[in-house]
VEXDO-284273 format. One line per field, with one value per residue (C-alpha): y, z, x. Coordinates in steps of 0.1 Angstrom, whole numbers, plus 2048, in hexadecimal, padded with zeros to 3 digits. Last residue first. Layout:
Y <- (Y,...)
Z <- (Z,...)
X <- (X,...)
// end
This chain:
Y <- (1BC,1AD,1B8,19B,1A9,1CF,1E0,200,1F6,1D7,1E0,205,1FD,1E1,1FA,214,1F9,1ED,211,217,1F5,1FC,220,214,1F7,20E,225,24B,257,27D,28A,276,251,237,22F,22B,22B,21C,228,217,223,215,213,235,237,25E,25C,245,25B,278,265,25D,281,28B,26F,27A,29E,292,281,2A3,2B1,2BE,2AD,28B,271,25C,259,258,244,246,22E,238,223,236,247,262,281,281,28A,2AE,2C4,2AF,2B7,2DB,2F6,303,306,316,331,339,33C,35B,36F,354,33A,34F,359,33B,33C,34F,345,320,320,335,32C,306,2EC,2E6,300,2F0,2D0,2AF,2B5,293,27E,267,266,248,24B,235,239,25D,270,267,26E,292,2A3,28A,275,294,2A8,28A,287,2AC,2AA,28C,29F,2BC,2A2,283,278,261,25F,243,242,223,230,248,22C,23A,240,259,278,278,264,26F,293,290,283,2A1,2B8,2A9,2AE,2D3,2D4,2CC,2E8,2FF,2FA,2E2,2FF,31C,33D,340,320,332,346,334,331,357,35F,34C,328,318,30D,2FB,30E,303,2DF,2D2,2B0,28C,276,24F,236,214,1F2,1E2,1ED,210,20C,201,21F,235,224,22E,252,251,245,261,27C,296,293,294,2AE,2B4,2C2,2B9,2B9,2DC,2E8,306,2F8,2DB,2B6,2A4,296,275,26C,247,237,217,20A,211,205,1F8,20D,1FA,20D,214,237,251,275,292,2B1,2D6,2E6,300,318,31C,31D,2F8,2ED,2E6,2CC,2CF,2B8,2A8,284,26E,25F,23A,227,208,1F4,1E6,209,206,1E5,1F3,20F,234,24E,257,277,291,298,2B3,2D0,2DD,303,312,332,339,330,311,2F1,2D6,2BB,2A9,291,294,279,26F,267,289,29B,2A4,2BC,2C6,2DF,2ED,30E,31A,33B,34E,353,346,329,32B,30F,307,2F1,2E7,2DA,2C5,2C6,2CF,2F3,307,32A,33D,361,37C,398,3BA,3C6,3E0,3C5,3B0,38E,36B,34D,32A,312,302,2ED,2E4,306,306,31A,337,322,338,336,354,364,38A,39F,3BD,3BC,3B3,396,38B,390,372,36B,34A,34D,35B,350,34C,35D,37A,397,39B,3BB,3D0,3F3,40B,42F,43B,457,450,42C,422,404,3E2,3C5,3A0,38C,376,372,384,3A7,3B5,393,3A4,39B,3B3,3C7,3E6,406,421,413,413,3EF,3E0,3D9,3BA,3A9,388,382,392,373,378,380,35E,354,35A,379,368,34F,357,367,382,374,375,399,3A0,3C1,3C7,3E9,3FA,416,421,43A,435,44E,442,465,459,437,445,427,423,408,3EA,3E0,3BE,3BA,39F,38B,38E,397,3B3,3B2,3CF,3CE,3E8,3FD,40E,429,43A,41B,419,3F5,3FF,3F4,3DA,3E4,3CB,3BB,3CB,3B7,3C3,3C2,3D5,3F8,3FF,3E3,3F8,413,3F9,3EB,40E,416,3F7,3F5,3D9,3C8,3D9,3CC,3A8,3AA,3B5,394,38F,3B1,3A3,390,3B0,3B3,3D1,3EE,3FE,3FC,407,422,41F,43C,426,414,426,41B,419,42E,424,43F,442,463,456,433,43B,41A,414,3FE,3E6,3D7,3B5,3A2,37C,36C,348,337,344,321,305,304,2EE,2CF,2C3,29E,28F,26E,24E,238,21A,22D,226,232,223,23A,25D,276,296,2B2,2D1,2F2,30C,32B,341,35F,369,371,393,39A,3B5,3C1,3D1,3EE,3FC,41F,435,41B,42F,40F,408,3EA,3CF,3B9,3A5,395,39B,388,398,391,3AD,3B4,3CA,3E0,3E7,401,3F6,3F7,416,409,408,423,43C,421,416,43A,441,420,428,44B,43E,425,43E,456,43B,430,453,458,438,441,464,457,471,482,463,44F,46A,46C,448,449,466,453,433,446,457,434,427,417,3FC,403,3EF,3D3,3D5,3BC,39A,390,3A7,3B8,3C7,3D1,3D9,3BF,3C3,3A8,3AD,39B,3B7,3C4,3AE,3BC,3A5,3B7,3A9,3AB,39D,382,366,36D,380,389,3A7,3A3,3C3,3D8,3D4,3F9,3ED,3D2,3AF,395,377,36A,353,34D,331,331,317,32D,32C,34C,35B,33C,346,337,337,331,34A,35D,356,363,354,35F,346,349,32D,31B,2FC,310,334,348,366,36C,381,388,38B,3AF,3BD,3A7,384,371,34D,328,311,30C,2EB,2DE,2C2,2B4,2B4,29F,287,281,28D,271,275,27C,27A,29C,2A6,2C9,2DC,2C7,2AD,2A8,28F,292,272,26A,255,230,226,21F,220,23B,253,277,299,2B4,2C8,2DA,2E4,2FE,31C,32B,32D,308,302,2F4,2D9,2CB,2AE,291,277,257,235,221,20A,228,231,218,201,20E,205,1E2,1D9,1EB,1D4,1DC,1C0,1B5,1B5,1CE,1CD,1E6,1FF,223,237,23E,244,24A,25D,27A,278,29E,2A3,2C5,2D8,2F4,30E,329,31D,334,32A,33F,332)
Z <- (C18,C17,C0F,C0C,BF0,BEE,BE1,BCF,BAA,BA5,BBD,BB2,B8D,B93,BA6,B8A,B70,B83,B86,B61,B59,B72,B68,B44,B4D,B63,B44,B4C,B4A,B4D,B31,B16,B14,AF9,AEA,B0C,B08,B1F,B1B,B2C,B37,B41,B1D,B16,AF5,AF5,AD3,AE1,AFF,AE8,AD3,AF2,AFC,ADB,ADF,B02,AF7,AD7,AEC,AF4,B17,B15,AF8,B05,AEB,AEC,B12,B22,B3A,B3E,B56,B5E,B6E,B7D,B6A,B54,B51,B2B,B2C,B38,B1B,B17,B3C,B34,B4E,B49,B23,B26,B3E,B2A,B0A,B18,AFB,AE0,AF9,B0A,B2F,B44,B60,B51,B2E,B37,B44,B2B,B0D,B0B,B0C,AF1,AFC,B1E,B12,B23,B33,B41,B3D,B59,B64,B7A,B8A,B98,BAB,BB5,BC8,BB3,B93,B9C,B7B,B62,B7B,B8F,B70,B62,B83,B84,B61,B6B,B89,B73,B5F,B76,B92,B9D,BB2,BC0,BDE,BE6,BE5,C02,C18,C2C,C51,C54,C61,C4F,C30,C2B,C32,C17,BFF,C06,C00,BDD,BDA,BE4,BCD,BAF,BB7,BBD,B9A,B83,B76,B74,B66,B83,B99,BBA,BAD,BC2,BE0,BDF,BDA,BF5,C04,BF8,BD5,BCA,BB6,BCD,BD9,BEB,BF2,BF4,C07,C08,C1E,C0E,C1F,C09,C1C,C19,BF4,BF5,C0A,BF1,BD4,BE7,BE9,BC4,BBA,BD0,BC0,BC5,BE9,C07,C20,C37,C1D,C0B,BE9,BDC,BB8,BA2,B7F,B8C,B91,BB1,BB6,BCA,BDC,BE1,BFD,C03,C25,C37,C58,C51,C65,C75,C70,C4D,C41,C2F,C31,C22,C1B,C23,C1A,C33,C22,C2E,C0B,C0E,C16,C39,C41,C46,C52,C49,C56,C3E,C4C,C43,C34,C47,C2C,C2F,C2A,C05,C03,C19,C00,C09,C03,C23,C1C,C31,C4F,C67,C6C,C90,C93,CA7,C92,C7E,C5D,C68,C5D,C42,C37,C17,C15,C04,C0B,C2D,C34,C31,C3B,C26,C26,C0C,C1F,C1C,C30,C3F,C48,C2A,C1B,BF9,C0A,C0C,BFB,C0E,C02,C21,C29,C44,C69,C74,C7F,C6A,C6E,C76,C7E,C70,C86,C77,C54,C49,C34,C54,C51,C50,C4D,C3D,C42,C2B,C39,C2D,C32,C56,C69,C51,C33,C29,C19,C17,C23,C22,C38,C37,C13,C1D,C05,C12,BFD,BF0,BF1,BE2,BEF,C0C,C10,C2E,C3D,C4B,C43,C3A,C35,C23,C1C,BFF,BFD,BD9,BE3,BCA,BC0,BE5,BE7,BF9,BFF,C05,C06,BEF,C00,BFA,C08,BE7,BDE,BD5,BD6,BD0,BE1,BD2,BE3,BD5,BD5,BFB,BFB,BF1,BCD,BBE,BB5,BAB,B8F,B6D,B59,B36,B42,B52,B77,B92,BA8,BBF,BCA,BBB,B9A,B8C,B7B,B83,B85,B96,B95,BA5,B9C,BAE,BA8,B86,B71,B52,B3A,B21,B23,B27,B35,B52,B5F,B7F,B79,B8B,B7C,B79,B6E,B67,B51,B32,B20,B3A,B4E,B51,B68,B65,B7E,B7B,B8F,B90,B88,BAB,BB0,BA4,B81,B76,B53,B4E,B43,B30,B1F,B1B,B02,B0D,B02,AF8,ADF,AC4,AC8,AC5,AA6,A96,AA2,A91,A9E,AB7,ABA,ADB,AEB,AE1,AEC,B0E,B15,B3B,B40,B30,B4F,B62,B4F,B39,B45,B28,B39,B5A,B61,B4A,B31,B12,B1B,B03,B02,ADE,ACF,ABD,AB3,AAE,AC1,AD5,AD8,AE3,ADC,AF4,AE9,AF7,AE3,AE6,AD7,AD4,AD3,AC9,AC3,AE3,AF4,ADD,ACD,ADB,ACD,ABA,AB4,A94,A88,A7D,A6B,A78,A7B,AA0,AA8,AB6,AA7,AB3,AA6,ABA,AA2,AB1,AA7,A8F,A8F,A71,A71,A94,AAB,AB0,ACD,AD0,AF2,AF7,B08,AFD,B09,B10,B23,B44,B56,B39,B22,B1F,B05,B14,AF3,ACE,AB5,A9C,A76,A6A,A88,A75,A8B,A7D,A92,AA4,A90,A91,A90,A6D,A63,A58,A45,A32,A29,A1C,A09,9F8,9F0,9E0,9CB,9BF,9B5,9A2,991,986,978,964,957,94D,937,929,947,95D,943,93D,963,965,946,954,975,963,94F,96E,97C,997,9B8,9C5,9E9,A00,A13,A39,A44,A55,A71,A7C,A9D,A9F,AC3,AD7,AC9,AD9,AE7,AF2,B11,B1A,B3C,B41,B21,B11,B07,AEE,AEA,ACC,AC8,ABD,AD8,AF8,B14,B26,B3A,B3D,B56,B70,B6C,B6B,B52,B60,B55,B3D,B31,B15,AF8,AE1,ABE,AB6,AC9,AE7,AFB,B1A,B2B,B4A,B6D,B8C,BAF,BBE,BD1,BB7,B9A,B7D,B5C,B43,B26,B0D,B04,B18,B37,B3C,B5B,B67,B8A,B9B,BC0,BC7,BD4,BBC,B9F,B9C,B87,B7D,B87,B76,B7D,B85,B6C,B5E,B81,B8B,B6C,B70,B95,BB0,BC6,BEB,C05,C2A,C39,C43,C51,C3B,C1D,C0A,BE5,BCD,BA8,B99,B90,B72,B69,B8A,BA9,BC0,BD6,BB8,BC3,BB3,BCA,BD3,BF4,BFC,C12,C08,BF4,BD4,BD6,BDF,BCC,BCF,BB0,BC2,BDB,BDE,BCB,BDC,BDC,BBF,BAC,BA6,B87,B91,B97,BBC,BB9,B9D,BAE,BCB,BEF,C09,C15,C37,C4B,C6E,C87,C6D,C6E,C59,C38,C18,BF8,BDE,BC8,BAC,BA7,BA9,BB0,BCE,BC7,BE2,BEA,BD7,BDD,BCE,BB6,BB0)
X <- (2A9,2CB,2EE,306,31C,317,2F8,2FB,301,2EC,2CF,2D0,2CE,2B3,29E,2A0,299,27B,271,270,25E,243,23C,239,222,20D,207,204,229,22D,243,230,22F,225,248,259,27F,299,2BD,2DA,2FC,31E,32C,33A,34C,34B,33A,320,31A,315,2FC,2E9,2E9,2D9,2C0,2B7,2AE,29D,284,276,274,250,241,24C,23E,25C,25C,27F,293,2B9,2CD,2F0,30C,329,346,336,34D,34C,328,330,324,304,2FB,2F2,2F6,319,314,2F2,2FD,31C,307,2F5,2E8,2E5,2DA,2BF,2BC,2C6,2AC,28F,298,294,271,25F,275,272,28F,2AA,2C3,2BF,2D3,2CE,2AB,2A2,282,292,2B5,2BD,2DF,2FB,31B,315,331,350,33E,335,334,324,310,304,2FC,2E9,2D6,2CF,2BF,2AA,29E,296,280,281,297,2B3,2D2,2E7,300,314,339,332,325,308,30C,2EF,300,322,31A,2F7,300,31C,302,2EC,30B,30C,2E7,2EA,309,2F1,2D8,2F5,303,2EF,2DB,2F3,2E6,2CD,2CB,2CA,2AC,291,2A8,2B0,28A,27B,27B,25A,263,282,29D,2B9,2B2,294,2A4,296,2AE,2AA,2BC,2BC,2B8,29E,27F,28E,28E,269,261,272,25E,23E,249,254,231,222,237,21C,227,20F,217,235,24E,26D,25A,259,254,258,25C,271,273,27D,29F,2A1,2C1,2C7,2DC,2EF,2FA,31A,30C,2E8,2CF,2B3,293,29E,2A1,28C,298,285,29A,29E,2C0,2CD,2E5,308,319,323,2FF,2F5,2DB,2B5,29A,279,279,265,245,246,229,21E,20D,1EB,1DD,1E1,1CE,1B2,1AD,1B1,197,185,173,161,177,16C,185,185,182,19F,1A0,180,170,15E,16D,167,180,189,1A6,1C8,1E1,1ED,212,222,202,1E3,1C6,1AD,198,174,173,152,141,14E,12B,138,14B,170,184,1A5,1C2,1D5,1F8,208,208,1E5,1DF,1C8,1BA,1DA,1D0,1E7,1F2,1F4,1EC,1D2,1C0,1BB,1CB,1BD,1D4,1D2,1EF,209,225,249,259,24D,233,234,22D,210,1EE,1D7,1B6,1B6,19F,189,17E,15A,15B,17D,19C,1AE,1D4,1E0,204,219,23D,253,271,25E,246,222,210,22A,21D,221,216,213,1FB,1E0,1E6,1E9,1FF,1FA,212,210,230,245,266,287,27E,271,261,240,21C,1FE,1E3,1D4,1C8,1B2,18F,18E,181,1A2,1AA,1BC,1DD,1EA,205,206,20F,21C,23F,244,245,22B,228,20F,229,24B,257,26D,28C,2B2,2BC,29B,289,267,25A,23D,225,233,221,20C,1FD,1E2,1D3,1AF,1B9,1CE,1E2,1F5,20F,21B,23D,24D,270,28A,272,287,267,261,241,228,20A,1EF,1DB,1B9,1A9,187,171,161,16D,191,198,1B3,1C0,1CD,1EE,20A,225,249,265,284,28B,2AF,2B2,2A1,2BB,2D8,2C8,2C6,2EA,2F9,31B,314,336,33F,31F,326,34A,340,32F,331,322,303,2FC,2F1,2D0,2CB,2B6,2A2,27F,28F,276,258,25A,25B,23B,223,1FF,1F5,1D9,1BA,1A1,17C,17B,15B,167,18B,19E,1BA,1D6,1F1,20D,21E,23A,23D,25F,262,284,294,290,285,263,246,237,218,21C,229,21A,22C,213,200,1E0,1DA,1FE,21E,239,230,248,24F,259,26A,25B,268,250,252,23C,247,22B,21A,203,1E9,1DB,1B9,1A8,186,17E,15F,14C,150,15C,174,16D,187,197,1B5,1BD,1C3,1D8,1F0,1F7,1E0,1C9,1B0,19B,179,168,149,129,111,0EE,0E0,0C8,0E3,0F7,0D8,0CF,0F3,0F4,0D3,0DE,0FF,0EC,0D3,0EF,101,0E1,0D9,0FC,0FB,0D9,0E4,100,118,128,128,13A,154,15B,162,179,18C,192,19C,1B6,1C4,1C9,1B1,1BC,1A4,19D,1B3,1A4,1AC,1C6,1C3,1AC,190,18A,167,161,142,129,107,0F1,0CD,0BE,0A6,0B3,0D1,0E2,0FC,11B,135,15A,16C,187,16F,156,160,148,13A,11A,106,0F3,10E,118,13C,135,131,14A,149,16C,160,147,151,141,126,10D,0F7,0FB,0EB,0DF,0CB,0CF,0BA,0C8,0B1,0CC,0E8,0D5,0E9,0F5,103,11B,123,143,13D,135,13F,133,11F,114,0FA,0F2,117,112,12D,123,133,14B,14D,152,13A,115,107,0ED,102,10A,0E5,0DC,0FA,0EF,106,115,10F,12B,120,129,106,100,118,10A,11E,123,133,13C,14B,16F,178,17C,16C,180,161,170,173,16F,168,15B,13C,133,110,100,115,0F7,10C,116,13A,157,172,184,194,18E,1AA,1A9,1B0,1D0,1C6,1BA,1DF,1E0,1FC,220,222,218,22E,24C,247,23E,23B,219,208,21C,20F,201,1F7,1FC,1E4,1EF,1FD,1ED,1D9,1E2,1C9,1C4,1E9,1FB,1F4,1DC,1DA,1C2,1A4,186,166,153,131)
// end
């Protein structure tokens, strides 16, 4: 059963805050906050529907067991009941359907299953030691196509037979033994003088000929050499096989992350990533013509803009001038790209492909003729920063979201052409393009209804900090808002599209499960009550979501926590959320639930707390997303400096008593704040921080800063290690030694820099058992006790009380 998940918001175990209480029974402490999160209660997760739309399943843990259990409710009885282990094992996984949704195929534990969705019966197609994956129906729906060990197979529904359609082989083809002229003469001489040798040779050749004629024709052997194969597909007319080959560098130099506290007692190295620009995979796309037994590459050299250079190279004229090698220059003309698809129209007449450039500054939608391998551009999205956004996604190996309408010649897709991610359609025959949604808001998680007459999607049209479900005709027009509560929704549409299961949260209420009819104005019915009595015993504050002006005139959204009784010239703390593409100044439950509770503790102790959606945060459109391009620690940092100014001018905070803290990207900003704005921030807690972007990963960093050897200026202006001499205030650094994301080496290098600069107002706390995201309550507790101590000692004046 294929359920529809419109919006996935971060944590599966996000539990927390609560219904207003008349009294506060117990004061908050770091020890209480940082315990195993199950003390708060566990929110429902992993929601899916039965095929008949009568039952809803979800994971939940109201009993605080070691792990979540599977629960179910019916649309007529919303009392949760635990699913038995036998029933749980027999449930189908998510998969793909035939056109009428009467049949479904899915993969479970490495095997393929076929299901009659009307009868509810299931048949296991494969049962092997090898993993079979990616099952889909063939275009004629008489076969199930799936991949096993990098080859495409077809399972026939009529008789249950399985046929191998491709024969990709690792390595190189064996070369026939080359004979010298002397060997050829000797062979001929033997056959001339010995009849028995001659007869045996002829008999052997005849046997091989008969055997070959009787044996079914095998797929052509295609040797991969040092490449890997993916995206294997069969055309609707079954005349062609499409596939993509990837070639990685022969030498890959990865960073070592040693684990010191191990079961064996020996130091063990953990698998870790390479650094930015140290790992470049190249891709080629091929069409295999089965009848002609030929393999031909799809050429991309005629794609408009394929040789366009990014604007930033103009800052390095000396590099262009020094390129005298015409061969190298010629190779550099065409940028590396990767092709995704083809995506076929429901009637099999048309197909489109998505091309993305390796520098991620271009995404093309292409009309693709498989017979001629010709491509022409339907849409080009160019971004001098990087192409991304909801439904478009970041990274050149991600095609983004798209699909076909019911007319068989129109596709829908996302674009940031007007500055926000919106929904578009384009006719692949006429090239006519239409924008369906428009405004200063973002559209995400688009799903086409079964009858292909409506889209369902999520949008923050009401407010940047809210997420609501909408329904829109495929021709465009007025969208109908289906949800109304202040906060955010994660909807799961039932297979018959009569109901929507919802995970809903507000700023002070964690995610709970609801059920509503699929129509505007329908009232959601609550299914789960997840919070513990202990958690509800504290009156959690609802932060004020507001905006303040940045120095360039932009409005910066933020969460403000402040004491009920404001202390004149009191202390303040600014929290910096992490990155990737993330938002935290919103009106729904935060993935930073520990930090949310810690902010309540700080307010209890007289602090004002500001949590900012700085430049680069999600939810505010293209310009906000790319505001950090080529300068992390630029506008994202000045947004926090302007936030400090807002606290002083509008909230009565003492300008000499402002601290800052955050993890990951938040730790990076904290370092930049302490090093480059020492007169603004008196103390800072930098957790799991990037200290030098040349040492971070390629997919994230290269989008924003390009590559160190091509855009060294961007790396120099963006890396804290270059500015460490500016430290004046007190700095706490915390880092897990098993961090395979931001490696422990990062903080060690900065530590050595601080030592050489003779700085003595810093502290480093290391956590030998922790990765990037801490898991042990003891580690969380130690880290936040240190943060609290830092602020208490550095930001509190004599006589300040709680």
